[in-house]
ZAMARGU-4260 file (C-alpha; in steps of 0.2 Angstrom, whole numbers, plus 5000, padded with zeros to 4 digits):
<rodrens>
0) 4858/5007/5073 | 4867/4991/5076 | 4885/4987/5074 | 4891/4971/5065 | 4903/4958/5073
5) 4921/4957/5068 | 4924/4949/5051 | 4933/4932/5050 | 4930/4923/5034 | 4936/4906/5029
10) 4946/4907/5013 | 4963/4915/5018 | 4968/4926/5004 | 4984/4936/5009 | 4990/4951/4999
15) 5006/4955/5008 | 5023/4949/5004 | 5039/4952/5014 | 5054/4961/5007 | 5064/4965/5022
20) 5073/4981/5027 | 5069/4995/5039 | 5056/5009/5039 | 5057/5028/5043 | 5047/5038/5055
25) 5033/5049/5049 | 5023/5064/5055 | 5006/5064/5062 | 4997/5079/5055 | 4979/5077/5062
30) 4977/5083/5080 | 4959/5088/5081 | 4961/5107/5080 | 4952/5119/5069 | 4957/5120/5051
35) 4955/5133/5037 | 4937/5139/5033 | 4931/5135/5051 | 4931/5116/5048 | 4934/5106/5064
40) 4940/5089/5065 | 4929/5086/5080 | 4914/5088/5069 | 4919/5071/5061 | 4918/5062/5078
45) 4929/5049/5086 | 4946/5057/5085 | 4955/5046/5098 | 4950/5028/5092 | 4951/5019/5076
50) 4947/5001/5070 | 4954/4995/5054 | 4949/4979/5045 | 4962/4974/5032 | 4969/4959/5023
55) 4981/4948/5032 | 5000/4954/5034 | 4997/4970/5024 | 5006/4982/5034 | 5024/4982/5041
60) 5024/4975/5059 | 5032/4980/5075 | 5048/4970/5077 | 5061/4969/5090 | 5070/4986/5087
65) 5058/4994/5075 | 5040/5000/5078 | 5028/4996/5063 | 5017/5008/5055 | 5002/5005/5067
70) 5012/5008/5082 | 5021/5023/5075 | 5004/5031/5070 | 4998/5029/5088 | 5014/5036/5095
75) 5013/5051/5083 | 4995/5055/5084 | 4989/5048/5101 | 4975/5038/5092 | 4972/5021/5098
80) 4971/5007/5084 | 4962/4991/5084 | 4969/4983/5069 | 4960/4967/5062 | 4967/4956/5049
85) 4951/4948/5045 | 4947/4953/5027 | 4950/4937/5018 | 4939/4937/5003 | 4930/4951/4994
90) 4914/4941/4989 | 4912/4933/5006 | 4914/4951/5014 | 4900/4957/5003 | 4888/4943/5006
95) 4891/4940/5024 | 4895/4957/5031 | 4894/4973/5020 | 4877/4970/5011 | 4867/4963/5026
100) 4874/4976/5038 | 4873/4992/5027 | 4857/4988/5018 | 4848/4987/5034 | 4855/5003/5041
105) 4868/4995/5052 | 4885/5001/5055 | 4901/4990/5052 | 4913/4988/5067 | 4927/4995/5057
110) 4930/5013/5053 | 4941/5008/5038 | 4940/4993/5027 | 4951/4988/5012 | 4941/4980/4998
115) 4948/4978/4981 | 4943/4992/4969 | 4928/4983/4961 | 4920/4981/4978 | 4923/4999/4983
120) 4915/5004/4967 | 4899/4994/4972 | 4899/5002/4989 | 4900/5019/4982 | 4887/5016/4969
125) 4875/5011/4983 | 4879/5026/4994 | 4888/5015/5007 | 4904/5024/5008 | 4907/5040/5017
130) 4915/5055/5008 | 4934/5056/5011 | 4936/5072/5023 | 4948/5080/5011 | 4949/5096/5022
135) 4960/5086/5035 | 4970/5075/5023 | 4983/5086/5015 | 4992/5071/5009 | 4978/5067/4997
140) 4988/5077/4984 | 5001/5062/4985 | 4989/5050/4976 | 4997/5044/4959 | 4987/5052/4945
145) 4982/5035/4938 | 4971/5032/4953 | 4961/5048/4950 | 4953/5044/4934 | 4941/5029/4938
150) 4924/5033/4932 | 4916/5026/4948 | 4926/5039/4959 | 4934/5052/4949 | 4946/5062/4960
155) 4946/5048/4973 | 4933/5057/4984 | 4926/5041/4992 | 4942/5030/4994 | 4961/5031/4995
160) 4971/5017/4987 | 4981/5006/4999 | 4991/4995/4988 | 4991/4991/4970 | 4995/4974/4961
165) 4997/4966/4944 | 4990/4949/4940 | 5002/4942/4927 | 5011/4925/4924 | 5024/4917/4935
170) 5033/4902/4928 | 5047/4890/4931 | 5058/4890/4916 | 5065/4873/4920 | 5048/4866/4917
175) 5040/4876/4903 | 5052/4871/4889 | 5056/4889/4885 | 5050/4907/4890 | 5032/4911/4893
180) 5028/4927/4886 | 5009/4927/4882 | 4993/4921/4889 | 4992/4910/4873 | 5008/4902/4880
185) 5000/4898/4897 | 4988/4886/4888 | 5000/4878/4876 | 5002/4860/4876 | 5020/4861/4882
190) 5013/4866/4899 | 5006/4848/4900 | 4991/4855/4909 | 5001/4860/4924 | 4994/4878/4925
195) 4985/4887/4939 | 4972/4901/4938 | 4967/4914/4951 | 4951/4912/4960 | 4946/4930/4957
200) 4933/4931/4943 | 4937/4948/4936 | 4956/4944/4934 | 4953/4927/4927 | 4939/4933/4915
205) 4950/4947/4911 | 4963/4935/4905 | 4950/4926/4894 | 4945/4943/4887 | 4963/4948/4883
210) 4964/4931/4874 | 4949/4935/4863 | 4956/4952/4859 | 4944/4962/4870 | 4948/4976/4883
215) 4944/4971/4901 | 4944/4990/4906 | 4929/4992/4894 | 4919/4976/4897 | 4902/4972/4891
220) 4892/4958/4897 | 4894/4949/4880 | 4913/4951/4879 | 4915/4947/4898 | 4904/4931/4895
225) 4914/4927/4880 | 4930/4928/4891 | 4923/4917/4904 | 4918/4904/4890 | 4936/4905/4884
230) 4943/4901/4901 | 4930/4887/4903 | 4936/4880/4886 | 4954/4879/4892 | 4948/4871/4908
235) 4938/4858/4899 | 4952/4854/4888 | 4963/4849/4903 | 4974/4864/4901 | 4972/4869/4919
240) 4977/4860/4935 | 4969/4870/4948 | 4962/4887/4953 | 4972/4895/4967 | 4974/4911/4977
245) 4991/4915/4983 | 4995/4897/4985 | 5001/4897/4967 | 5018/4902/4975 | 5019/4887/4985
250) 5013/4876/4971 | 5027/4883/4959 | 5040/4881/4972 | 5035/4863/4975 | 5035/4859/4957
255) 5016/4855/4956 | 5014/4869/4943 | 5024/4874/4928 | 5016/4891/4927 | 5001/4901/4934
260) 4992/4917/4934 | 5001/4926/4948 | 5000/4942/4960 | 5015/4953/4958 | 5019/4955/4977
265) 5017/4936/4980 | 5029/4933/4966 | 5042/4945/4973 | 5042/4935/4989 | 5044/4919/4979
270) 5059/4926/4970 | 5068/4929/4986 | 5069/4910/4988 | 5068/4905/4970 | 5076/4919/4959
275) 5074/4907/4944 | 5055/4910/4944 | 5050/4923/4931 | 5036/4935/4932 | 5029/4942/4915
280) 5016/4954/4910 | 5009/4944/4895 | 5010/4951/4877 | 4991/4952/4877 | 4991/4962/4893
285) 4989/4959/4912 | 4976/4964/4925 | 4980/4979/4936 | 4970/4980/4952 | 4971/4989/4969
290) 4964/4987/4986 | 4958/5003/4993 | 4953/5012/5010 | 4935/5015/5012 | 4926/5023/5027
295) 4909/5013/5028 | 4893/5023/5029 | 4889/5028/5047 | 4907/5026/5054 | 4908/5035/5071
300) 4927/5038/5069 | 4929/5048/5053 | 4942/5060/5061 | 4953/5045/5066 | 4951/5037/5049
305) 4956/5053/5041 | 4971/5054/5052 | 4977/5037/5047 | 4974/5040/5028 | 4984/5056/5029
310) 4998/5047/5039 | 5000/5032/5027 | 5001/5045/5012 | 5016/5053/5019 | 5030/5046/5007
315) 5041/5040/5021 | 5027/5030/5029 | 5021/5023/5013 | 5039/5018/5009 | 5040/5008/5025
320) 5024/4999/5020 | 5029/4995/5002 | 5046/4989/5008 | 5038/4976/5018 | 5022/4971/5008
325) 5030/4971/4991 | 5016/4978/4981 | 5014/4994/4971 | 5012/5010/4981 | 4999/5022/4976
330) 5009/5036/4984 | 5020/5049/4974 | 5037/5050/4981 | 5039/5032/4987 | 5053/5027/4976
335) 5064/5042/4983 | 5059/5038/5000 | 5064/5019/4998 | 5081/5025/4992 | 5082/5036/5008
340) 5081/5021/5019 | 5093/5011/5009 | 5080/5000/5000 | 5087/5003/4983 | 5084/4986/4977
345) 5066/4988/4981 | 5065/5005/4973 | 5072/4998/4957 | 5062/4982/4956 | 5053/4982/4939
350) 5038/4973/4947 | 5035/4986/4959 | 5039/5001/4948 | 5034/4995/4930 | 5041/5005/4915
355) 5030/5015/4903 | 5029/5001/4890 | 5023/4989/4904 | 5011/5001/4910 | 5003/5002/4893
360) 4999/4983/4894 | 4990/4984/4911 | 4971/4984/4911 | 4960/4988/4926 | 4943/4979/4926
365) 4930/4992/4920 | 4915/4985/4929 | 4897/4981/4923 | 4881/4984/4932 | 4879/4975/4948
370) 4866/4962/4941 | 4878/4958/4927 | 4893/4956/4938 | 4883/4945/4950 | 4878/4934/4935
375) 4896/4932/4930 | 4901/4928/4948 | 4888/4914/4948 | 4894/4906/4932 | 4912/4908/4938
380) 4908/4899/4955 | 4902/4884/4945 | 4917/4884/4935 | 4929/4884/4949 | 4919/4871/4959
</rodrens>
């Protein structure tokens, strides 16, 4: 079998946003010894080396007087880590790396990759994800229950969520002539066409579906196509200034946009400098998503991958990550752990810890079969130019 080269793709989407504060030391629980039932971690292979391919700036770094999660993990477990920040776009990763490598029986050069949930579902559907070795990940019990009910991986047996996010609306009240509370408001004449949309098909089409009164968590090809047409209609009417990734924050800060579809974590960073910027979950609803850890088929270092997954699901370690990246943690107990390290403002941030009423207005893309999704992706690519 062959190993793929490292992935470096051109688009530069970043998921992390800095909140500041300090982390807490955690425990390394996987040592390579025998476990209950005669299972041995050495049977998984590669217990002393790990390669991770993640989005840029998506884990707390080592700073002058504080080791980051990667360095603490190595110190606590003795497992060396090659940590690559080359995951820059889901579609490009699929087309340029995952599909050509794994379809031909190759092995990726990363033991853990962190695709968004829909791409993880596609990998699992095709048998390109290794089962999670639950025998050596006792902290698997710390997954928030909402992440265990996906039809494509009930019980989270083939992936463990890394961070979650909300795609809602961020806006500058000084430029919108009043509050923005709905997707309908986003396309109103008072925005003067100074609106940005996200370049992720499932999120933007999801907004179109919500405008039409359809449920993105239960899409059909017809309702998704109608959602795409609704967005195309708004673009054609001059209601949209640009399609953007995390650049929406810079565009809002510069005054180039009045409002935009927005990732929650990026908005948290923006608000640190611009507390006047508002983030809302629209009345019609918003899109909930998560990026998730997957062990690609054929990984030679599953024991080390299991050790990492267990480590980052220790609440204290997960809190250090959340405190830095500003996205929603999938780990039970993170709120209390954040308070333990003095990050009370983070622990009470409603964007990171949405209340029950907000949760009811969050929709995770339900997925279509691969052919239908690829057809939508092609149409969306034409729309965004």
